[in-house]
VEXZAVEX-123541 format. One record per atom (N, C-alpha, C, O): residue in three letters; z, y, x. Coordinates in steps of 0.2 Angstrom, whole numbers, padded with zeros to 4 digits, always signed. Layout:
<sites>
ALAZYX/...
</sites>
This chain:
<sites>
MET+0304-0113+0040/MET+0303-0114+0047/MET+0306-0122+0048/MET+0311-0124+0045/ARG+0302-0125+0052/ARG+0303-0132+0054/ARG+0308-0133+0060/ARG+0308-0129+0064/ALA+0312-0138+0060/ALA+0316-0140+0066/ALA+0315-0147+0067/ALA+0315-0151+0062/LEU+0316-0149+0073/LEU+0317-0156+0075/LEU+0324-0157+0077/LEU+0327-0153+0081/LEU+0327-0162+0075/LEU+0334-0163+0077/LEU+0334-0170+0080/LEU+0333-0175+0076/LEU+0335-0171+0086/LEU+0335-0177+0090/LEU+0342-0180+0089/LEU+0347-0177+0091/VAL+0342-0186+0087/VAL+0348-0190+0086/VAL+0348-0196+0090/VAL+0344-0200+0090/ASP+0353-0197+0095/ASP+0355-0203+0098/ASP+0361-0206+0096/ASP+0364-0204+0091/HIS+0363-0212+0099/HIS+0369-0215+0096/HIS+0375-0211+0098/HIS+0380-0210+0094/GLY+0375-0208+0104/GLY+0381-0205+0107/GLY+0385-0209+0111/GLY+0385-0216+0111/SER+0388-0206+0116/SER+0392-0210+0121/SER+0399-0207+0123/SER+0399-0201+0122/ARG+0403-0211+0126/ARG+0409-0208+0128/ARG+0408-0204+0135/ARG+0412-0200+0137/LYS+0403-0206+0138/LYS+0401-0203+0144/LYS+0396-0197+0143/LYS+0391-0197+0141/ALA+0399-0191+0146/ALA+0395-0185+0145/ALA+0388-0185+0148/ALA+0384-0182+0145/ALA+0388-0188+0154/ALA+0381-0188+0157/ALA+0376-0192+0153/ALA+0370-0190+0153/ALA+0378-0197+0149/ALA+0373-0200+0145/ALA+0371-0196+0139/ALA+0365-0195+0137/ASN+0376-0192+0136/ASN+0374-0187+0131/ASN+0370-0181+0133/ASN+0366-0179+0130/ASP+0371-0179+0140/ASP+0367-0174+0142/ASP+0360-0176+0143/ASP+0355-0171+0143/ASN+0358-0182+0143/ASN+0351-0184+0143/ASN+0347-0182+0137/ASN+0341-0180+0138/LEU+0350-0182+0132/LEU+0347-0180+0125/LEU+0345-0173+0125/LEU+0340-0171+0123/ALA+0350-0169+0128/ALA+0349-0162+0128/ALA+0343-0160+0133/ALA+0339-0156+0132/ALA+0343-0164+0139/ALA+0337-0163+0143/ALA+0330-0165+0140/ALA+0325-0162+0141/VAL+0330-0171+0136/VAL+0324-0172+0133/VAL+0322-0167+0127/VAL+0317-0165+0127/ALA+0327-0164+0124/ALA+0326-0159+0119/ALA+0323-0153+0122/ALA+0318-0150+0120/ARG+0325-0151+0128/ARG+0322-0146+0132/ARG+0315-0147+0134/ARG+0311-0143+0133/LEU+0313-0153+0136/LEU+0306-0155+0137/LEU+0302-0155+0131/LEU+0296-0152+0131/VAL+0305-0157+0125/VAL+0301-0157+0119/VAL+0300-0150+0117/VAL+0294-0148+0115/GLU+0305-0146+0118/GLU+0304-0139+0115/GLU+0299-0135+0119/GLU+0295-0131+0117/HIS+0298-0136+0126/HIS+0293-0133+0130/HIS+0286-0135+0128/HIS+0281-0132+0130/LYS+0286-0141+0125/LYS+0279-0144+0123/LYS+0277-0141+0116/LYS+0271-0142+0114/LEU+0281-0138+0112/LEU+0280-0136+0106/LEU+0279-0129+0106/LEU+0280-0125+0110/PRO+0276-0126+0100/PRO+0275-0119+0100/PRO+0281-0115+0101/PRO+0286-0117+0098/ALA+0281-0109+0104/ALA+0287-0105+0105/ALA+0290-0103+0098/ALA+0287-0102+0093/GLY+0297-0104+0098/GLY+0300-0102+0092/GLY+0302-0108+0088/GLY+0306-0108+0083/THR+0299-0114+0090/THR+0301-0120+0086/THR+0308-0122+0088/THR+0310-0122+0093/ILE+0312-0124+0082/ILE+0319-0125+0083/ILE+0319-0133+0085/ILE+0317-0137+0082/VAL+0323-0134+0090/VAL+0324-0141+0093/VAL+0332-0141+0094/VAL+0334-0137+0098/ARG+0335-0146+0091/ARG+0342-0146+0092/ARG+0344-0154+0093/ARG+0340-0158+0092/VAL+0350-0155+0095/VAL+0352-0162+0096/VAL+0358-0164+0092/VAL+0362-0159+0091/ALA+0359-0170+0091/ALA+0365-0173+0088/ALA+0366-0180+0090/ALA+0362-0183+0092/HIS+0373-0182+0090/HIS+0374-0189+0091/HIS+0377-0192+0085/HIS+0381-0189+0081/MET+0375-0198+0084/MET+0377-0202+0078/MET+0385-0203+0078/MET+0388-0202+0072/GLU+0388-0204+0083/GLU+0395-0205+0084/GLU+0397-0205+0091/GLU+0393-0204+0096/LEU+0403-0205+0092/LEU+0406-0205+0099/LEU+0406-0198+0103/LEU+0409-0197+0108/ALA+0402-0193+0100/ALA+0401-0187+0104/ALA+0399-0182+0099/ALA+0397-0183+0094/SER+0400-0175+0101/SER+0398-0170+0097/SER+0392-0166+0101/SER+0392-0167+0107/PRO+0388-0163+0097/PRO+0388-0162+0090/PRO+0386-0168+0086/PRO+0382-0172+0088/ASP+0390-0169+0081/ASP+0388-0175+0076/ASP+0382-0172+0072/ASP+0379-0167+0072/ILE+0379-0177+0068/ILE+0373-0175+0063/ILE+0375-0169+0059/ILE+0370-0165+0058/THR+0381-0169+0056/THR+0383-0163+0052/THR+0382-0156+0056/THR+0379-0152+0053/ALA+0385-0156+0062/ALA+0384-0150+0066/ALA+0377-0149+0068/ALA+0375-0143+0068/GLY+0373-0154+0069/GLY+0366-0153+0071/GLY+0362-0150+0066/GLY+0358-0146+0067/VAL+0363-0153+0060/VAL+0360-0150+0054/VAL+0362-0142+0053/VAL+0357-0138+0052/ALA+0368-0141+0053/ALA+0370-0134+0053/ALA+0367-0130+0058/ALA+0366-0124+0057/ALA+0367-0132+0064/ALA+0364-0128+0069/ALA+0357-0127+0068/ALA+0354-0121+0069/CYS+0353-0131+0065/CYS+0346-0130+0063/CYS+0346-0125+0058/CYS+0341-0120+0058/VAL+0350-0126+0053/VAL+0350-0121+0047/VAL+0352-0114+0050/VAL+0349-0109+0048/ASP+0357-0113+0054/ASP+0359-0107+0057/ASP+0353-0104+0061/ASP+0353-0098+0061/ALA+0349-0108+0064/ALA+0343-0105+0068/ALA+0337-0103+0063/ALA+0332-0101+0065/GLY+0338-0105+0057/GLY+0333-0103+0052/GLY+0329-0108+0049/GLY+0324-0107+0045/ALA+0330-0114+0050/ALA+0326-0120+0048/ALA+0327-0121+0040/ALA+0333-0120+0037/THR+0322-0122+0037/THR+0321-0124+0030/THR+0319-0131+0029/THR+0320-0134+0024/ASP+0316-0134+0034/ASP+0314-0141+0034/ASP+0316-0144+0041/ASP+0313-0142+0046/ILE+0320-0149+0041/ILE+0322-0153+0047/ILE+0319-0160+0047/ILE+0320-0164+0043/ILE+0316-0161+0053/ILE+0314-0168+0054/ILE+0319-0171+0059/ILE+0319-0169+0065/VAL+0322-0176+0057/VAL+0327-0180+0061/VAL+0323-0185+0065/VAL+0320-0189+0062/VAL+0324-0185+0072/VAL+0320-0190+0076/VAL+0325-0194+0079/VAL+0329-0192+0084/PRO+0325-0200+0077/PRO+0330-0205+0080/PRO+0328-0207+0087/PRO+0322-0209+0088/TYR+0332-0205+0092/TYR+0330-0207+0099/TYR+0333-0214+0100/TYR+0337-0215+0104/PHE+0330-0219+0097/PHE+0331-0226+0097/PHE+0325-0229+0098/PHE+0319-0227+0097/LEU+0325-0235+0101/LEU+0319-0239+0102/LEU+0317-0243+0096/LEU+0311-0244+0095/ALA+0321-0245+0092/ALA+0320-0250+0086/ALA+0323-0247+0080/ALA+0328-0243+0080/ALA+0320-0250+0074/ALA+0323-0248+0068/ALA+0328-0252+0066/ALA+0328-0256+0060/GLY+0334-0253+0069/GLY+0340-0257+0067/GLY+0344-0253+0062/GLY+0341-0248+0059/ARG+0350-0255+0061/ARG+0354-0253+0055/ARG+0355-0245+0056/ARG+0355-0242+0051/HIS+0356-0243+0062/HIS+0358-0236+0063/HIS+0352-0232+0061/HIS+0353-0226+0058/VAL+0346-0234+0063/VAL+0340-0230+0061/VAL+0338-0231+0054/VAL+0336-0226+0051/SER+0338-0237+0051/SER+0336-0238+0044/SER+0341-0236+0039/SER+0339-0234+0033/GLU+0348-0236+0041/GLU+0353-0234+0036/GLU+0357-0229+0037/GLU+0358-0224+0034/ASP+0361-0229+0043/ASP+0366-0224+0045/ASP+0363-0217+0046/ASP+0366-0212+0043/ILE+0358-0216+0050/ILE+0355-0210+0051/ILE+0352-0206+0045/ILE+0354-0200+0044/PRO+0348-0210+0041/PRO+0346-0207+0035/PRO+0352-0205+0030/PRO+0352-0199+0027/ARG+0357-0209+0029/ARG+0363-0207+0025/ARG+0366-0201+0028/ARG+0368-0196+0024/LEU+0368-0201+0034/LEU+0372-0195+0037/LEU+0368-0189+0037/LEU+0370-0184+0036/ALA+0361-0189+0038/ALA+0357-0183+0038/ALA+0357-0181+0030/ALA+0357-0175+0030/ALA+0356-0185+0026/ALA+0356-0183+0019/ALA+0363-0180+0017/ALA+0363-0174+0013/GLU+0368-0183+0019/GLU+0375-0180+0018/GLU+0376-0173+0021/GLU+0378-0168+0018/ALA+0373-0172+0027/ALA+0374-0166+0031/ALA+0370-0161+0027/ALA+0372-0155+0027/ALA+0364-0162+0025/ALA+0359-0157+0021/ALA+0362-0155+0015/ALA+0359-0150+0012/ALA+0366-0159+0011/ALA+0368-0158+0004/ALA+0371-0151+0003/ALA+0370-0148-0002/GLY+0374-0148+0008/GLY+0377-0142+0007/GLY+0373-0136+0009/GLY+0375-0130+0009/HIS+0366-0137+0011/HIS+0362-0132+0013/HIS+0355-0133+0008/HIS+0354-0138+0006/HIS+0352-0127+0008/HIS+0345-0127+0005/HIS+0340-0129+0010/HIS+0336-0124+0012/VAL+0340-0135+0011/VAL+0335-0137+0017/VAL+0333-0144+0015/VAL+0336-0148+0012/SER+0326-0146+0017/SER+0324-0153+0016/SER+0325-0156+0023/SER+0324-0153+0028/VAL+0326-0163+0022/VAL+0328-0167+0028/VAL+0324-0173+0028/VAL+0324-0176+0022/SER+0320-0175+0033/SER+0316-0181+0033/SER+0318-0184+0040/SER+0320-0181+0044/VAL+0317-0191+0040/VAL+0319-0195+0046/VAL+0312-0198+0048/VAL+0309-0202+0045/ALA+0311-0197+0054/ALA+0305-0199+0058/ALA+0306-0207+0060/ALA+0312-0209+0060/GLU+0301-0210+0062/GLU+0301-0217+0065/GLU+0305-0216+0071/GLU+0304-0211+0075/PRO+0308-0222+0073/PRO+0311-0222+0080/PRO+0305-0222+0085/PRO+0300-0223+0084/LEU+0307-0222+0092/LEU+0302-0222+0097/LEU+0298-0228+0097/LEU+0292-0228+0097/GLY+0301-0234+0095/GLY+0297-0240+0094/GLY+0292-0242+0099/GLY+0293-0241+0105/VAL+0287-0246+0097/VAL+0282-0249+0101/VAL+0277-0244+0101/VAL+0274-0242+0096/HIS+0275-0241+0107/HIS+0270-0236+0108/HIS+0267-0237+0115/HIS+0271-0239+0120/SER+0261-0235+0116/SER+0258-0236+0122/SER+0261-0231+0128/SER+0261-0233+0134/LEU+0263-0226+0126/LEU+0266-0221+0130/LEU+0273-0224+0133/LEU+0275-0223+0139/LEU+0276-0228+0129/LEU+0282-0232+0132/LEU+0280-0237+0137/LEU+0284-0238+0142/ALA+0275-0240+0135/ALA+0272-0245+0140/ALA+0271-0242+0147/ALA+0272-0245+0152/GLU+0268-0236+0146/GLU+0266-0232+0153/GLU+0272-0231+0156/GLU+0273-0231+0162/LEU+0277-0229+0153/LEU+0284-0227+0156/LEU+0287-0233+0159/LEU+0290-0232+0165/VAL+0287-0239+0156/VAL+0290-0245+0159/VAL+0286-0246+0165/VAL+0289-0248+0170/ILE+0280-0246+0165/ILE+0276-0247+0171/ILE+0277-0242+0177/ILE+0278-0244+0183/GLU+0278-0236+0175/GLU+0280-0231+0180/GLU+0287-0232+0183/GLU+0288-0231+0189/ARG+0292-0233+0179/ARG+0298-0234+0181/ARG+0299-0240+0185/ARG+0303-0241+0190/SER+0295-0245+0184/SER+0295-0252+0188/SER+0292-0251+0195/SER+0294-0255+0199/GLY+0288-0246+0196/GLY+0285-0245+0202/GLY+0279-0249+0203/GLY+0276-0250+0209/LEU+0276-0252+0198/LEU+0270-0256+0198/LEU+0264-0253+0197/LEU+0259-0256+0196/ARG+0264-0246+0196/ARG+0258-0242+0195/ARG+0253-0243+0201/ARG+0256-0242+0207/SER+0247-0245+0200/SER+0243-0246+0206/SER+0239-0240+0207/SER+0235-0240+0212/
</sites>
């Protein structure tokens, strides 16, 4: 069974961390029923990536796709998250892959326009 694990940086502010859970709920509603969607924070908040991977495994996942909730492929996305995900998966019989960050995408451009109020 596949799972998505959304990972952001994490914050000391709970409200900031709650945003990732809200996005996860939106994603989950757009996927087929029963698809596993969990969240984790790279640092500063829980659950961390180890706990996020364990939550996916506990829900029945055998294949976990880690989705960095980041705009660019900086050091956290290209080095830290893959390393932490691999370490977290090492104790489980599960495959883990890391998707590309949100990056440059036309849907993000649409969101920028919508948020700016410039939609005509």
